[in-house]
C-alpha positions as CSV (number, residue, x, y, z in Angstrom):
1,X,86.2,117.6,126.3
2,X,89.2,119.8,127.2
3,X,92.6,118.4,126.1
4,X,95.9,120.0,126.9
5,X,99.6,119.3,126.3
6,X,101.9,118.5,129.1
7,X,104.4,121.4,129.2
8,X,107.1,119.4,130.9
9,X,108.8,118.7,127.6
10,X,112.5,118.7,126.7
11,X,112.2,121.4,124.0
12,X,115.0,123.5,122.4
13,X,115.4,126.8,124.2
14,X,114.5,128.9,121.1
15,X,111.1,127.1,121.0
16,X,110.4,127.9,124.6
17,X,111.4,131.5,124.0
18,X,109.1,131.8,121.0
19,X,106.3,130.3,123.1
20,X,106.8,132.8,125.9
21,X,106.8,135.7,123.5
22,X,103.5,134.6,122.0
23,X,101.8,134.5,125.4
24,X,102.0,138.3,125.3
25,X,101.7,138.7,121.6
26,X,100.0,142.1,120.9
27,X,97.9,140.5,118.1
28,X,96.2,138.5,120.9
29,X,95.5,141.4,123.2
30,X,97.2,142.8,126.2
31,X,96.4,139.9,128.6
32,X,98.8,136.9,128.7
33,X,97.2,133.7,127.4
34,X,95.8,131.5,130.1
35,X,97.8,128.4,130.8
36,X,95.4,126.0,129.0
37,X,95.4,128.2,125.9
38,X,99.1,128.6,126.0
39,X,99.5,124.8,126.2
40,X,97.4,124.5,123.0
41,X,99.5,127.1,121.2
42,X,102.6,125.2,122.2
43,X,101.1,122.1,120.6
44,X,100.3,124.1,117.5
45,X,103.8,125.6,117.4
46,X,105.4,122.1,117.6
47,X,103.1,120.8,114.9
48,X,103.8,123.8,112.7
49,X,107.6,123.2,112.8
50,X,107.6,119.4,112.4
51,X,104.2,117.9,111.9
52,X,100.9,118.9,110.5
53,X,97.9,116.8,111.5
54,X,95.3,116.4,108.8
55,X,91.8,116.1,110.4
56,X,89.1,116.0,107.8
57,X,86.4,116.1,110.5
58,X,87.3,119.8,111.1
59,X,87.3,120.8,107.5
60,X,84.6,123.5,107.6
61,X,86.0,125.3,110.6
62,X,89.6,125.7,109.5
63,X,89.6,125.8,105.7
64,X,91.4,129.1,105.4
65,X,95.0,129.7,104.2
66,X,94.9,133.2,105.7
67,X,94.4,131.7,109.2
68,X,97.2,129.3,108.7
69,X,99.6,131.9,107.5
70,X,98.7,134.5,110.1
71,X,98.3,132.4,113.2
72,X,101.2,130.1,112.6
73,X,103.7,132.7,111.6
74,X,102.5,135.4,114.0
75,X,102.2,137.8,111.0
76,X,100.0,140.9,110.9
77,X,96.8,140.8,108.8
78,X,98.2,142.4,105.6
79,X,101.4,140.3,105.7
80,X,99.3,137.2,106.2
81,X,97.2,138.1,103.2
82,X,100.3,138.4,101.0
83,X,101.7,135.1,102.4
84,X,98.4,133.3,101.8
85,X,98.2,134.5,98.2
86,X,101.9,133.6,97.6
87,X,101.1,130.1,98.8
88,X,98.2,129.7,96.4
89,X,100.4,127.7,94.2
90,X,100.0,124.9,96.7
91,X,96.4,124.6,95.6
92,X,97.7,124.1,92.0
93,X,100.0,121.3,93.3
94,X,97.1,119.4,94.7
95,X,95.2,119.7,91.5
96,X,92.8,122.6,92.0
97,X,92.3,124.7,88.9
98,X,92.7,128.5,89.0
99,X,94.4,128.5,92.4
100,X,95.0,132.2,92.5
101,X,91.3,132.8,92.5
102,X,90.1,129.9,94.5
103,X,92.3,130.6,97.5
104,X,89.6,133.3,98.4
105,X,86.7,130.9,98.0
106,X,84.6,129.7,101.0
107,X,84.5,126.0,102.0
108,X,80.9,125.5,100.7
109,X,82.2,126.4,97.2
110,X,84.3,123.3,97.1
111,X,83.3,119.7,96.7
112,X,84.2,117.1,99.3
113,X,87.2,115.9,97.3
114,X,88.4,119.4,96.6
115,X,88.1,120.3,100.3
116,X,90.3,117.4,101.1
117,X,92.8,118.6,98.6
118,X,92.8,122.0,100.2
119,X,93.5,120.4,103.6
120,X,96.5,118.7,102.1
121,X,97.7,122.0,100.6
122,X,97.4,123.6,104.1
123,X,99.5,120.8,105.5
124,X,102.2,121.3,102.8
125,X,102.3,125.0,103.4
126,X,104.6,124.3,106.4
127,X,106.9,122.0,104.5
128,X,106.4,119.2,107.0
129,X,108.8,116.3,107.5
130,X,105.8,114.1,108.7
131,X,102.2,114.2,107.5
132,X,99.7,112.5,109.9
133,X,96.5,111.8,108.0
134,X,93.6,110.8,110.2
135,X,90.9,108.9,108.1
136,X,91.9,111.0,104.9
137,X,89.3,109.3,102.7
138,X,86.3,109.3,105.0
139,X,83.0,110.3,103.3
140,X,84.6,110.3,99.8
141,X,83.4,108.1,97.0
142,X,85.8,105.4,95.8
143,X,86.9,107.3,92.7
144,X,87.8,110.4,94.7
145,X,89.4,108.2,97.4
146,X,91.7,106.7,94.7
147,X,92.6,110.2,93.5
148,X,93.4,111.5,97.0
149,X,95.6,108.5,97.8
150,X,97.5,108.9,94.5
151,X,97.9,112.6,95.2
152,X,99.4,111.8,98.7
153,X,101.8,109.3,97.2
154,X,103.0,111.8,94.5
155,X,103.4,114.7,97.0
156,X,105.3,112.3,99.4
157,X,107.9,111.8,96.7
158,X,108.0,115.5,95.7
159,X,108.3,116.9,99.3
160,X,110.4,114.0,100.7
161,X,108.1,113.6,103.7
162,X,106.9,110.6,105.7
163,X,103.2,109.9,106.0
164,X,101.4,108.2,108.9
165,X,97.8,107.2,108.0
166,X,95.2,106.5,110.7
167,X,92.4,104.5,109.2
168,X,89.9,101.6,109.6
169,X,89.9,101.1,105.8
170,X,92.0,98.0,105.2
171,X,91.9,98.8,101.4
172,X,93.6,102.2,102.1
173,X,96.2,100.4,104.3
174,X,97.0,97.9,101.6
175,X,97.4,100.7,99.0
176,X,99.5,103.0,101.0
177,X,101.4,101.4,103.9
178,X,104.9,100.0,104.0
179,X,104.6,99.2,107.7
180,X,101.5,98.6,109.8
181,X,100.7,99.0,113.5
182,X,97.4,97.5,114.5
183,X,95.9,99.1,117.6
184,X,93.2,98.0,120.0
185,X,92.0,99.9,123.0
186,X,94.7,102.5,122.5
187,X,97.6,100.1,122.4
188,X,99.6,98.5,119.6
189,X,98.8,94.7,119.5
190,X,100.6,93.8,116.3
191,X,103.2,95.6,114.1
192,X,105.1,94.4,111.0
193,X,105.6,95.2,107.4
194,X,102.4,95.4,105.4
195,X,103.2,92.2,103.5
196,X,103.6,90.3,106.8
197,X,100.4,91.7,108.4
198,X,98.3,90.8,105.3
199,X,99.9,87.4,104.6
200,X,100.6,86.1,108.1
201,X,98.8,88.0,110.9
202,X,99.2,86.6,114.3
203,X,96.8,88.6,116.5
204,X,93.1,87.6,116.8
205,X,92.1,91.2,116.5
206,X,94.0,91.5,113.2
207,X,92.3,88.3,112.0
208,X,88.9,89.9,112.8
209,X,89.7,93.0,110.8
210,X,90.8,91.0,107.8
211,X,87.9,88.5,108.0
212,X,85.3,91.3,108.2
213,X,86.1,92.7,104.7
214,X,85.4,91.1,101.3
215,X,88.4,89.2,99.7
216,X,88.7,87.5,96.3
217,X,90.8,84.7,97.7
218,X,88.0,83.3,100.0
219,X,85.6,80.5,99.0
220,X,82.6,81.8,97.1
221,X,79.6,82.3,99.3
222,X,81.6,82.5,102.5
223,X,80.0,85.0,104.9
224,X,81.9,87.9,106.3
225,X,82.6,87.5,110.0
226,X,82.1,90.5,112.2
227,X,84.1,90.9,115.4
228,X,81.7,90.1,118.3
229,X,81.0,92.5,121.1
230,X,81.8,96.2,121.4
231,X,85.0,98.1,122.0
232,X,85.9,98.3,125.7
233,X,85.8,101.4,127.9
234,X,89.3,103.1,128.0
235,X,88.4,104.4,131.5
236,X,87.8,100.9,132.9
237,X,89.5,98.6,130.4
238,X,89.2,94.8,130.9
239,X,91.7,93.0,133.1
240,X,94.5,91.0,131.4
241,X,94.4,91.1,127.6
242,X,92.1,93.9,126.7
243,X,90.8,91.9,123.8
244,X,89.9,88.8,125.7
245,X,86.1,89.5,126.2
246,X,85.7,89.6,122.4
247,X,88.3,86.9,121.5
248,X,87.1,83.5,120.4
249,X,90.4,82.0,121.4
250,X,90.8,83.4,124.9
251,X,92.1,81.0,127.6
252,X,91.6,81.4,131.4
253,X,94.9,83.1,132.0
254,X,94.1,85.7,129.4
255,X,91.7,87.5,131.7
256,X,94.6,87.9,134.2
257,X,97.8,88.3,132.3
258,X,98.4,91.5,130.2
259,X,100.4,90.4,127.1
260,X,103.4,92.5,126.1
261,X,104.4,93.4,122.5
262,X,107.1,90.8,121.7
263,X,108.8,89.5,118.5
264,X,107.1,86.3,117.1
265,X,110.6,84.9,116.8
266,X,114.1,86.0,117.9
267,X,115.3,88.8,115.7
268,X,112.0,89.1,113.9
269,X,110.6,92.5,113.0
270,X,107.1,91.1,113.4
271,X,105.8,92.0,116.9
272,X,102.6,90.7,118.6
273,X,101.0,91.1,122.0
274,X,99.2,87.8,122.4
275,X,99.4,85.0,125.0
276,X,98.7,82.2,122.5
277,X,101.8,80.3,121.3
278,X,103.1,81.6,118.0
279,X,102.8,78.1,116.4
280,X,99.1,77.9,117.5
281,X,98.5,81.3,116.1
282,X,99.9,80.4,112.7
283,X,97.8,77.2,112.6
284,X,94.7,79.0,113.6
285,X,95.1,81.5,110.9
286,X,95.7,78.8,108.3
287,X,92.4,77.2,109.4
288,X,90.6,80.5,109.1
289,X,92.0,81.1,105.7
290,X,90.7,77.7,104.6
291,X,87.2,78.9,105.4
292,X,86.6,77.4,108.8
293,X,84.8,79.2,111.6
294,X,86.7,80.0,114.8
295,X,85.2,77.1,116.8
296,X,86.2,74.7,114.0
297,X,89.7,76.2,113.8
298,X,90.0,75.7,117.6
299,X,89.0,72.1,117.3
300,X,91.5,71.4,114.5
301,X,94.4,73.1,116.3
302,X,93.5,71.3,119.6
303,X,93.1,74.4,121.8
304,X,90.8,74.2,124.9
305,X,87.4,75.8,124.5
306,X,87.5,79.6,124.6
307,X,86.4,81.3,127.9
308,X,85.4,84.7,126.4
């Protein structure tokens, strides 16, 4: 799949000038970059200055500090080599022994947890203001997961940067997040502080996420409840509320009306995109917390039978 960045952006003039210079960069050959490649470089340029996206799924293809130093600064090969070795101390900061030697090692010479640490070091090389970590603990055992999360928290304090974590692991969310945005079908359906989302969620999809993981405060022997159905097509999403085909609490109008993200109460920082009344949502969640199944909760609250 080919993805490009819309170039119609309100960028500072010096950014655009640097981008235009790079299109005819002699290190890239005599031919100007094609528009699609130029668009990708503009994206990389923007990310270099402000944001570094951490994508563990691409570890083996990009695990090279030389590439980062050379490509993102436009340096020649010898200068890039010096810069890369000067930044080897970053490997020490993320807990890799003998960083001056290991900066020249190949990816297969690192364990999974160490490769993840190197990815974090590569992100820190640009002194970012925001670190976006996409599934940063995927494929790591629980002990290494805890080490990586502790490392990210420590580096956040030392570097003074913000962190956005994208994950399906609610344990990671509970450990790291101050604020949470729950997304379904590419849209935010609930957002609030972490305490509010875990103690008083108000969207049925959030309920499904929380009920599908083990919890010590549930009755012993209570089964985990998976979310029924499958995620919708983003090319042809369902009408109305995109979650209604999988929602046990959907009403007839929910297939027609697209809910907007609104505060649960005037002045509240807790926002939800759901057509159920806020009072009904709170009562339903209380019933679910008591161990009742969705159909039992619906009966207790007095909602009409679901239509999904």
